[in-house]
DSSP file (Angstrom, degrees, kcal/mol; ACC not computed):
  #  RESIDUE AA STRUCTURE BP1 BP2  ACC     N-H-->O    O-->H-N    N-H-->O    O-->H-N    TCO  KAPPA ALPHA  PHI   PSI    X-CA   Y-CA   Z-CA
    1    1 A M              0   0    0      0, 0.0     2,-0.0     0, 0.0     0, 0.0   0.000 360.0 360.0 360.0 127.8  129.3    8.2  135.8
    2    2 A P        -     0   0    0      0, 0.0     2,-0.4     0, 0.0     0, 0.0  -0.327 360.0-129.0 -66.7 144.8  132.8    9.7  135.3
    3    3 A H        -     0   0    0     -2,-0.0     2,-0.4     2,-0.0     0, 0.0  -0.757  24.5-172.3 -93.7 138.5  135.7    8.1  137.1
    4    4 A S        -     0   0    0     -2,-0.4     0, 0.0     1,-0.1     0, 0.0  -0.997  23.7-161.8-133.5 132.4  138.0   10.3  139.2
    5    5 A N  S    S+     0   0    0     -2,-0.4     2,-1.2     1,-0.1     3,-0.3   0.621  80.8  83.0 -81.2 -14.0  141.2    9.3  140.9
    6    6 A I        +     0   0    0      1,-0.2    -1,-0.1    87,-0.0     3,-0.1  -0.738  50.2 147.1 -93.6  92.1  141.0   12.4  143.1
    7    7 A I        +     0   0    0     -2,-1.2     2,-0.5     1,-0.3    -1,-0.2   0.907  60.0  37.6 -93.0 -51.0  138.7   11.1  145.8
    8    8 A N        +     0   0    0     -3,-0.3    25,-0.3     2,-0.0     2,-0.3  -0.895  65.5 154.5-110.5 127.3  139.8   12.9  148.9
    9    9 A F        -     0   0    0     -2,-0.5     2,-0.4    -3,-0.1    25,-0.2  -0.987  41.4-109.7-145.3 155.8  141.0   16.5  149.0
   10   10 A T  B     -a   34   0A   0     23,-2.6    25,-3.4    -2,-0.3    -2,-0.0  -0.680  25.2-168.0 -85.9 134.1  141.2   19.2  151.5
   11   11 A R        -     0   0    0     -2,-0.4    25,-0.1    23,-0.2    23,-0.0  -0.952  19.3-135.9-123.0 110.7  138.9   22.2  151.1
   12   12 A P        -     0   0    0      0, 0.0     4,-0.1     0, 0.0    22,-0.0  -0.263   9.7-131.8 -63.6 150.5  139.7   25.1  153.4
   13   13 A A  S    S+     0   0    0      2,-0.1     3,-0.0     0, 0.0     0, 0.0   0.833  92.6  34.4 -70.3 -33.2  136.9   26.8  155.2
   14   14 A A  S    S-     0   0    0      1,-0.1     0, 0.0     0, 0.0     0, 0.0  -0.807 106.6 -78.2-118.9 160.1  138.2   30.3  154.2
   15   15 A P        -     0   0    0      0, 0.0     2,-0.1     0, 0.0    22,-0.1  -0.286  54.4-114.9 -56.4 141.1  139.9   31.4  151.0
   16   16 A L        -     0   0    0     20,-0.4     2,-0.2    -4,-0.1    47,-0.1  -0.452  21.6-142.2 -77.4 149.0  143.6   30.5  150.9
   17   17 A S     >  -     0   0    0     -2,-0.1     4,-2.2     1,-0.1     5,-0.2  -0.636  29.1-107.4 -99.3 167.4  146.4   33.0  150.9
   18   18 A E  H  > S+     0   0    0     -2,-0.2     4,-2.3     1,-0.2     5,-0.2   0.904 121.4  51.7 -59.2 -42.1  149.6   32.7  149.0
   19   19 A I  H  > S+     0   0    0      2,-0.2     4,-2.4     1,-0.2    -1,-0.2   0.900 108.7  49.9 -64.2 -42.1  151.5   32.0  152.3
   20   20 A E  H  > S+     0   0    0      2,-0.2     4,-2.3     1,-0.2    -1,-0.2   0.901 110.1  50.7 -65.0 -40.1  149.0   29.2  153.3
   21   21 A L  H  X S+     0   0    0     -4,-2.2     4,-2.6     2,-0.2    -2,-0.2   0.932 110.6  49.2 -61.4 -45.3  149.4   27.6  149.9
   22   22 A C  H  X S+     0   0    0     -4,-2.3     4,-2.4     1,-0.2    -2,-0.2   0.904 109.8  51.8 -61.4 -41.4  153.2   27.7  150.2
   23   23 A G  H  X S+     0   0    0     -4,-2.4     4,-1.2     2,-0.2    -1,-0.2   0.910 110.8  47.6 -61.0 -42.7  152.9   26.1  153.6
   24   24 A W  H >X S+     0   0    0     -4,-2.3     4,-1.9     1,-0.2     3,-0.6   0.933 111.2  50.4 -64.6 -45.4  150.8   23.3  152.3
   25   25 A I  H 3< S+     0   0    0     -4,-2.6    -2,-0.2     1,-0.2    -1,-0.2   0.900 107.8  54.8 -59.1 -41.3  153.1   22.7  149.4
   26   26 A G  H 3< S+     0   0    0     -4,-2.4    -1,-0.2     1,-0.2    -2,-0.2   0.779 121.8  26.0 -65.0 -28.2  156.1   22.5  151.7
   27   27 A Q  H << S+     0   0    0     -4,-1.2    -1,-0.2    -3,-0.6    -2,-0.2   0.480  89.3 121.1-115.9  -3.4  154.6   19.8  153.9
   28   28 A A     <  -     0   0    0     -4,-1.9     3,-0.1    -3,-0.1    65,-0.0  -0.348  59.9-125.5 -68.9 139.1  152.1   17.9  151.7
   29   29 A A    >   -     0   0    0      1,-0.1     3,-2.5    -2,-0.1    65,-0.3  -0.536  43.4 -83.4 -76.5 147.9  152.6   14.2  151.2
   30   30 A P  T 3  S+     0   0    0      0, 0.0    65,-0.2     0, 0.0    -1,-0.1  -0.280 119.0  21.4 -53.3 132.6  152.8   13.0  147.6
   31   31 A G  T 3  S+     0   0    0     63,-3.1    64,-0.1     1,-0.3     2,-0.1   0.210  88.3 134.4  91.7 -14.8  149.3   12.6  146.2
   32   32 A A    <   -     0   0    0     -3,-2.5    62,-2.8    61,-0.1     2,-0.4  -0.419  42.5-151.7 -65.9 144.0  147.7   14.9  148.8
   33   33 A A  E     - B   0  93A   0    -25,-0.3   -23,-2.6    60,-0.2     2,-0.4  -0.947  13.3-170.9-124.8 142.6  145.2   17.2  147.2
   34   34 A L  E     -aB  10  92A   0     58,-2.4    58,-2.7    -2,-0.4     2,-0.8  -0.998  22.4-135.7-132.2 129.6  144.1   20.7  148.2
   35   35 A E  E     + B   0  91A   0    -25,-3.4    56,-0.3    -2,-0.4     3,-0.1  -0.772  25.8 177.4 -81.3 112.1  141.3   22.8  146.7
   36   36 A Y  E     +     0   0A   0     54,-2.3   -20,-0.4    -2,-0.8     2,-0.3   0.602  63.7   8.8 -96.4 -11.9  142.9   26.2  146.4
   37   37 A H  E     - B   0  90A   0     53,-1.1    53,-3.1   -22,-0.1     2,-0.4  -0.955  53.8-159.9-161.9 148.5  140.0   28.0  144.8
   38   38 A R  E     + B   0  89A   0     -2,-0.3     2,-0.3    51,-0.2    51,-0.2  -0.989  63.9  44.0-130.6 123.6  136.3   27.4  144.0
   39   39 A G  E    S- B   0  88A   0     49,-2.3    49,-3.0    -2,-0.4     2,-0.4  -0.985 107.1 -43.0 149.8-138.2  134.7   29.5  141.3
   40   40 A F    >>  -     0   0    0     -2,-0.3     4,-3.0    47,-0.2     3,-1.5  -0.829  50.3-167.4-132.1  91.7  135.9   30.7  137.9
   41   41 A L  H 3> S+     0   0    0     -2,-0.4     4,-1.4     1,-0.3    -1,-0.1   0.811  82.4  59.7 -54.2 -40.3  139.5   31.7  138.3
   42   42 A A  H 34 S+     0   0    0      1,-0.2    -1,-0.3     2,-0.2     4,-0.1   0.835 118.9  30.4 -61.7 -31.8  139.9   33.4  134.9
   43   43 A L  H X4 S+     0   0    0     -3,-1.5     3,-1.4     2,-0.1     6,-0.3   0.818 112.0  63.0 -92.9 -36.1  137.1   35.8  135.9
   44   44 A D  H 3< S+     0   0    0     -4,-3.0     8,-0.2     1,-0.3    -2,-0.2   0.697 104.4  48.9 -65.7 -18.8  137.6   35.9  139.7
   45   45 A T  T 3< S+     0   0    0     -4,-1.4     2,-0.5    -5,-0.2    -1,-0.3   0.466  91.8  90.4 -98.7  -2.5  141.1   37.5  139.3
   46   46 A V  S X> S-     0   0    0     -3,-1.4     4,-2.8     1,-0.1     3,-1.3  -0.844  70.1-143.9-100.4 124.6  140.1   40.2  136.8
   47   47 A A  T 34 S+     0   0    0     -2,-0.5    -1,-0.1     1,-0.3    -4,-0.0   0.866  98.8  50.4 -54.5 -42.6  139.0   43.5  138.4
   48   48 A A  T 34 S+     0   0    0      1,-0.2    -1,-0.3    -3,-0.1    -5,-0.0   0.708 122.9  30.3 -72.1 -19.1  136.3   44.3  135.8
   49   49 A A  T <4 S+     0   0    0     -3,-1.3    -2,-0.2    -6,-0.3    -1,-0.2   0.655  94.5 101.6-113.4 -21.4  134.7   40.8  136.1
   50   50 A S     <  -     0   0    0     -4,-2.8    -6,-0.1     1,-0.1     4,-0.1  -0.352  50.6-159.8 -74.0 145.0  135.3   39.7  139.7
   51   51 A R        +     0   0    0     -2,-0.1    -1,-0.1     2,-0.1    -7,-0.1   0.412  64.9 104.4 -95.0  -2.2  132.6   39.9  142.4
   52   52 A L  S    S-     0   0    0     -8,-0.2    -2,-0.1     1,-0.1     2,-0.0  -0.465  84.4 -99.4 -79.1 149.2  135.3   39.8  145.1
   53   53 A P     >  -     0   0    0      0, 0.0     4,-2.6     0, 0.0     3,-0.4  -0.363  42.7-106.8 -59.5 151.3  136.5   42.8  147.1
   54   54 A N  H  > S+     0   0    0      1,-0.2     4,-2.6     2,-0.2     5,-0.2   0.854 117.9  51.3 -54.6 -43.2  139.7   44.2  145.7
   55   55 A D  H  > S+     0   0    0      1,-0.2     4,-1.9     2,-0.2    -1,-0.2   0.894 113.1  45.3 -65.1 -38.8  142.0   43.0  148.5
   56   56 A Q  H  > S+     0   0    0     -3,-0.4     4,-2.4     2,-0.2    -2,-0.2   0.883 112.5  51.6 -69.8 -38.3  140.6   39.4  148.2
   57   57 A R  H  X S+     0   0    0     -4,-2.6     4,-2.2     2,-0.2    -2,-0.2   0.921 110.3  48.5 -63.4 -44.0  140.9   39.5  144.4
   58   58 A E  H  X S+     0   0    0     -4,-2.6     4,-2.2    -5,-0.2    -1,-0.2   0.886 111.7  49.1 -65.0 -38.9  144.5   40.6  144.6
   59   59 A E  H  X S+     0   0    0     -4,-1.9     4,-2.7     2,-0.2    -1,-0.2   0.895 110.3  51.8 -66.8 -39.1  145.3   37.9  147.1
   60   60 A L  H  X S+     0   0    0     -4,-2.4     4,-2.7     2,-0.2    -2,-0.2   0.898 109.1  50.7 -61.6 -40.9  143.6   35.3  144.9
   61   61 A L  H  X S+     0   0    0     -4,-2.2     4,-2.1     2,-0.2    -2,-0.2   0.925 112.0  46.4 -63.3 -45.3  145.7   36.5  142.0
   62   62 A R  H  X S+     0   0    0     -4,-2.2     4,-2.1     1,-0.2    -2,-0.2   0.927 114.7  47.7 -61.2 -45.2  148.9   36.2  144.0
   63   63 A M  H  X S+     0   0    0     -4,-2.7     4,-2.2     1,-0.2    -2,-0.2   0.902 111.4  49.4 -65.6 -41.8  147.9   32.7  145.2
   64   64 A S  H  X S+     0   0    0     -4,-2.7     4,-2.0     1,-0.2    -1,-0.2   0.870 110.5  50.8 -67.8 -35.3  147.0   31.5  141.8
   65   65 A R  H  X S+     0   0    0     -4,-2.1     4,-2.3    -5,-0.2    -1,-0.2   0.887 110.0  50.3 -66.0 -37.8  150.3   32.8  140.4
   66   66 A R  H  X S+     0   0    0     -4,-2.1     4,-2.6     2,-0.2    -2,-0.2   0.882 108.1  53.3 -67.8 -37.6  152.1   30.9  143.1
   67   67 A A  H  X S+     0   0    0     -4,-2.2     4,-2.0     2,-0.2    -2,-0.2   0.928 110.5  47.0 -61.1 -44.5  150.2   27.7  142.3
   68   68 A M  H  X S+     0   0    0     -4,-2.0     4,-2.4     1,-0.2    -2,-0.2   0.911 111.4  51.3 -64.0 -42.0  151.3   28.0  138.7
   69   69 A W  H  X S+     0   0    0     -4,-2.3     4,-1.7     1,-0.2    -2,-0.2   0.918 108.4  51.7 -59.7 -44.3  154.8   28.7  139.8
   70   70 A A  H  <>S+     0   0    0     -4,-2.6     5,-2.7     1,-0.2     6,-0.8   0.875 109.7  49.9 -62.7 -37.1  154.8   25.5  142.0
   71   71 A A  H ><5S+     0   0    0     -4,-2.0     3,-1.3     4,-0.2    -1,-0.2   0.913 109.0  51.3 -66.3 -42.2  153.5   23.5  139.1
   72   72 A E  H 3<5S+     0   0    0     -4,-2.4    -2,-0.2     1,-0.3    -1,-0.2   0.802 107.9  53.5 -64.8 -28.3  156.3   24.8  136.8
   73   73 A Q  T 3<5S-     0   0    0     -4,-1.7    -1,-0.3    -5,-0.2    -2,-0.2   0.486 118.0-113.8 -83.3  -3.7  158.8   23.9  139.5
   74   74 A G  T < 5S+     0   0    0     -3,-1.3    -3,-0.2    -4,-0.3    -2,-0.1   0.685  85.1 117.9  80.3  18.5  157.4   20.3  139.6
   75   75 A L  S   <S+     0   0    0     -5,-2.7    20,-2.6     1,-0.2     2,-0.3   0.799  77.4   9.3 -87.3 -31.0  156.1   20.6  143.1
   76   76 A V  E     -C   94   0A   0     -6,-0.8     2,-0.4    18,-0.3    -2,-0.2  -0.948  62.6-127.7-142.8 160.7  152.4   20.1  142.3
   77   77 A H  E     -C   93   0A   0     16,-2.4    16,-2.8    -2,-0.3     2,-0.5  -0.911  26.8-145.2-101.9 141.3  150.0   19.1  139.5
   78   78 A L  E     +C   92   0A   0     -2,-0.4     2,-0.3    14,-0.2    14,-0.2  -0.941  26.8 165.4-109.5 129.2  147.2   21.6  138.9
   79   79 A V  E     -C   91   0A   0     12,-2.4    12,-3.1    -2,-0.5     2,-0.4  -0.916  24.5-140.1-136.7 162.9  143.8   20.2  137.9
   80   80 A Q  E     -C   90   0A   0     -2,-0.3     2,-0.5    10,-0.2    10,-0.2  -0.953   4.4-160.3-124.2 145.3  140.2   21.5  137.7
   81   81 A R  E     -C   89   0A   0      8,-2.3     8,-2.9    -2,-0.4     2,-0.4  -0.984  22.1-132.3-124.2 118.6  137.0   19.7  138.5
   82   82 A R  E     +C   88   0A   0     -2,-0.5     6,-0.2     6,-0.2    -2,-0.0  -0.554  29.8 170.8 -72.8 127.2  133.9   21.1  137.0
   83   83 A L  E     -     0   0A   0      4,-2.7     5,-0.2     1,-0.5    -1,-0.2   0.741  64.9 -25.0-104.3 -34.2  131.1   21.5  139.6
   84   84 A A  E >  S-C   87   0A   0      3,-1.8     3,-2.2     0, 0.0    -1,-0.5  -0.937  95.3 -49.1-165.3 171.9  128.5   23.5  137.7
   85   85 A P  T 3  S-     0   0    0      0, 0.0     3,-0.1     0, 0.0    -3,-0.0  -0.387 129.4  -0.8 -55.6 129.5  128.4   25.9  134.7
   86   86 A D  T 3  S+     0   0    0      1,-0.1     2,-0.4    -2,-0.1    -4,-0.0   0.717 114.7 103.0  60.8  24.5  131.1   28.5  135.4
   87   87 A C  E <   + C   0  84A   0     -3,-2.2    -4,-2.7   -47,-0.1    -3,-1.8  -0.964  43.4 168.1-140.6 122.4  132.1   26.9  138.7
   88   88 A F  E     -BC  39  82A   0    -49,-3.0   -49,-2.3    -2,-0.4     2,-0.6  -0.932  34.0-131.2-131.5 150.9  135.2   24.8  139.1
   89   89 A A  E     -BC  38  81A   0     -8,-2.9    -8,-2.3    -2,-0.3     2,-0.6  -0.935  26.1-151.1 -96.9 122.3  137.2   23.3  142.0
   90   90 A Y  E     -BC  37  80A   0    -53,-3.1   -54,-2.3    -2,-0.6   -53,-1.1  -0.868  18.5-167.1 -98.6 120.1  140.8   24.2  141.4
   91   91 A L  E     -BC  35  79A   0    -12,-3.1   -12,-2.4    -2,-0.6     2,-0.5  -0.870  19.9-157.7-116.7 139.9  143.1   21.5  142.9
   92   92 A A  E     -BC  34  78A   0    -58,-2.7   -58,-2.4    -2,-0.4     2,-0.5  -0.967  14.0-162.7-108.2 129.0  146.8   21.3  143.7
   93   93 A I  E     -BC  33  77A   0    -16,-2.8   -16,-2.4    -2,-0.5   -60,-0.2  -0.962  21.5-122.6-116.0 120.8  148.1   17.7  144.0
   94   94 A A  E     - C   0  76A   0    -62,-2.8   -63,-3.1    -2,-0.5   -18,-0.3  -0.378  24.0-147.6 -65.8 133.0  151.4   17.3  145.7
   95   95 A R        -     0   0    0    -20,-2.6   -63,-0.1   -65,-0.2     3,-0.1  -0.600  33.3 -84.0 -93.3 159.3  154.0   15.5  143.6
   96   96 A P        -     0   0    0      0, 0.0     2,-0.2     0, 0.0    -1,-0.1  -0.360  51.6-107.8 -60.1 142.6  156.8   13.3  145.0
   97   97 A K        -     0   0    0      1,-0.1     2,-0.3    -3,-0.1   -22,-0.1  -0.519  34.4-109.8 -72.9 139.2  159.7   15.3  146.2
   98   98 A L        -     0   0    0     -2,-0.2     5,-0.2     3,-0.2    -1,-0.1  -0.539  25.4-161.7 -71.1 130.6  162.8   15.0  144.0
   99   99 A R  S    S+     0   0    0     -2,-0.3    -1,-0.1     1,-0.2     3,-0.1   0.839  82.9  57.3 -82.9 -35.0  165.5   13.0  145.8
  100  100 A Q  S    S+     0   0    0      1,-0.2     2,-0.5     2,-0.0    -1,-0.2   0.711 109.4  45.1 -74.2 -17.9  168.5   14.0  143.7
  101  101 A K        -     0   0    0      2,-0.1     2,-0.9    -3,-0.0    -1,-0.2  -0.898  69.1-164.7-131.2 103.9  168.1   17.7  144.4
  102  102 A R        +     0   0    0     -2,-0.5     2,-0.4    -3,-0.1    -3,-0.1  -0.773  27.7 149.6 -91.3 103.9  167.3   18.8  147.9
  103  103 A V        -     0   0    0     -2,-0.9    -5,-0.1    -5,-0.2     2,-0.1  -0.999  39.3-129.9-135.7 131.3  166.1   22.4  147.8
  104  104 A S     >  -     0   0    0     -2,-0.4     4,-2.1     1,-0.1     5,-0.2  -0.411  21.4-118.5 -78.3 157.3  163.6   23.9  150.2
  105  105 A L  H  > S+     0   0    0      1,-0.2     4,-2.3     2,-0.2     5,-0.2   0.891 116.4  53.4 -60.3 -40.7  160.6   25.8  149.1
  106  106 A S  H  > S+     0   0    0      1,-0.2     4,-2.1     2,-0.2    -1,-0.2   0.862 107.2  51.8 -64.9 -34.4  161.8   29.0  150.8
  107  107 A Q  H  > S+     0   0    0      2,-0.2     4,-2.4     1,-0.2    -1,-0.2   0.917 109.6  49.3 -67.0 -42.3  165.1   28.7  148.9
  108  108 A L  H  X S+     0   0    0     -4,-2.1     4,-2.1     1,-0.2    -2,-0.2   0.909 111.8  48.9 -61.5 -41.7  163.3   28.3  145.5
  109  109 A M  H  X S+     0   0    0     -4,-2.3     4,-1.9     2,-0.2    -1,-0.2   0.882 110.7  50.7 -66.5 -38.0  161.2   31.4  146.4
  110  110 A T  H  X S+     0   0    0     -4,-2.1     4,-1.3     2,-0.2    -2,-0.2   0.914 110.6  48.8 -65.5 -42.8  164.3   33.4  147.3
  111  111 A E  H  < S+     0   0    0     -4,-2.4    -2,-0.2     1,-0.2    -1,-0.2   0.880 110.3  52.0 -63.8 -37.6  166.0   32.4  144.0
  112  112 A E  H  < S+     0   0    0     -4,-2.1    -1,-0.2     1,-0.2    -2,-0.2   0.887 108.2  51.0 -65.1 -39.0  162.8   33.4  142.1
  113  113 A A  H  <        0   0    0     -4,-1.9    -1,-0.2     1,-0.3    -2,-0.2   0.775 360.0 360.0 -70.4 -26.3  162.8   36.9  143.8
  114  114 A A     <        0   0    0     -4,-1.3    -1,-0.3    -5,-0.1    -2,-0.2   0.487 360.0 360.0 -71.4 360.0  166.4   37.6  143.0
């Protein structure tokens, strides 16, 4: 049986939005984990392959890009847990906040937009 250090994670009842993901990242304790998508992200975000309505697909694309951005900023680790063929749980795990550099998530997003 495979061993996993990710035992407890939050799974929202409804699909997450980019704003909800940002809110979670801003307040999550180090080590907290959130399932931000369940499915096959590479296909679910592509118009020709996705079964999602266009507005949900576009929000998923925005949210997944924000998750990647948060990982690049050192705010979260992104991991996948295979659940079945072509079905994965995509998890964001909050990293410890850096002490030497106090910057809010909204400030980072504003700098990115500029």
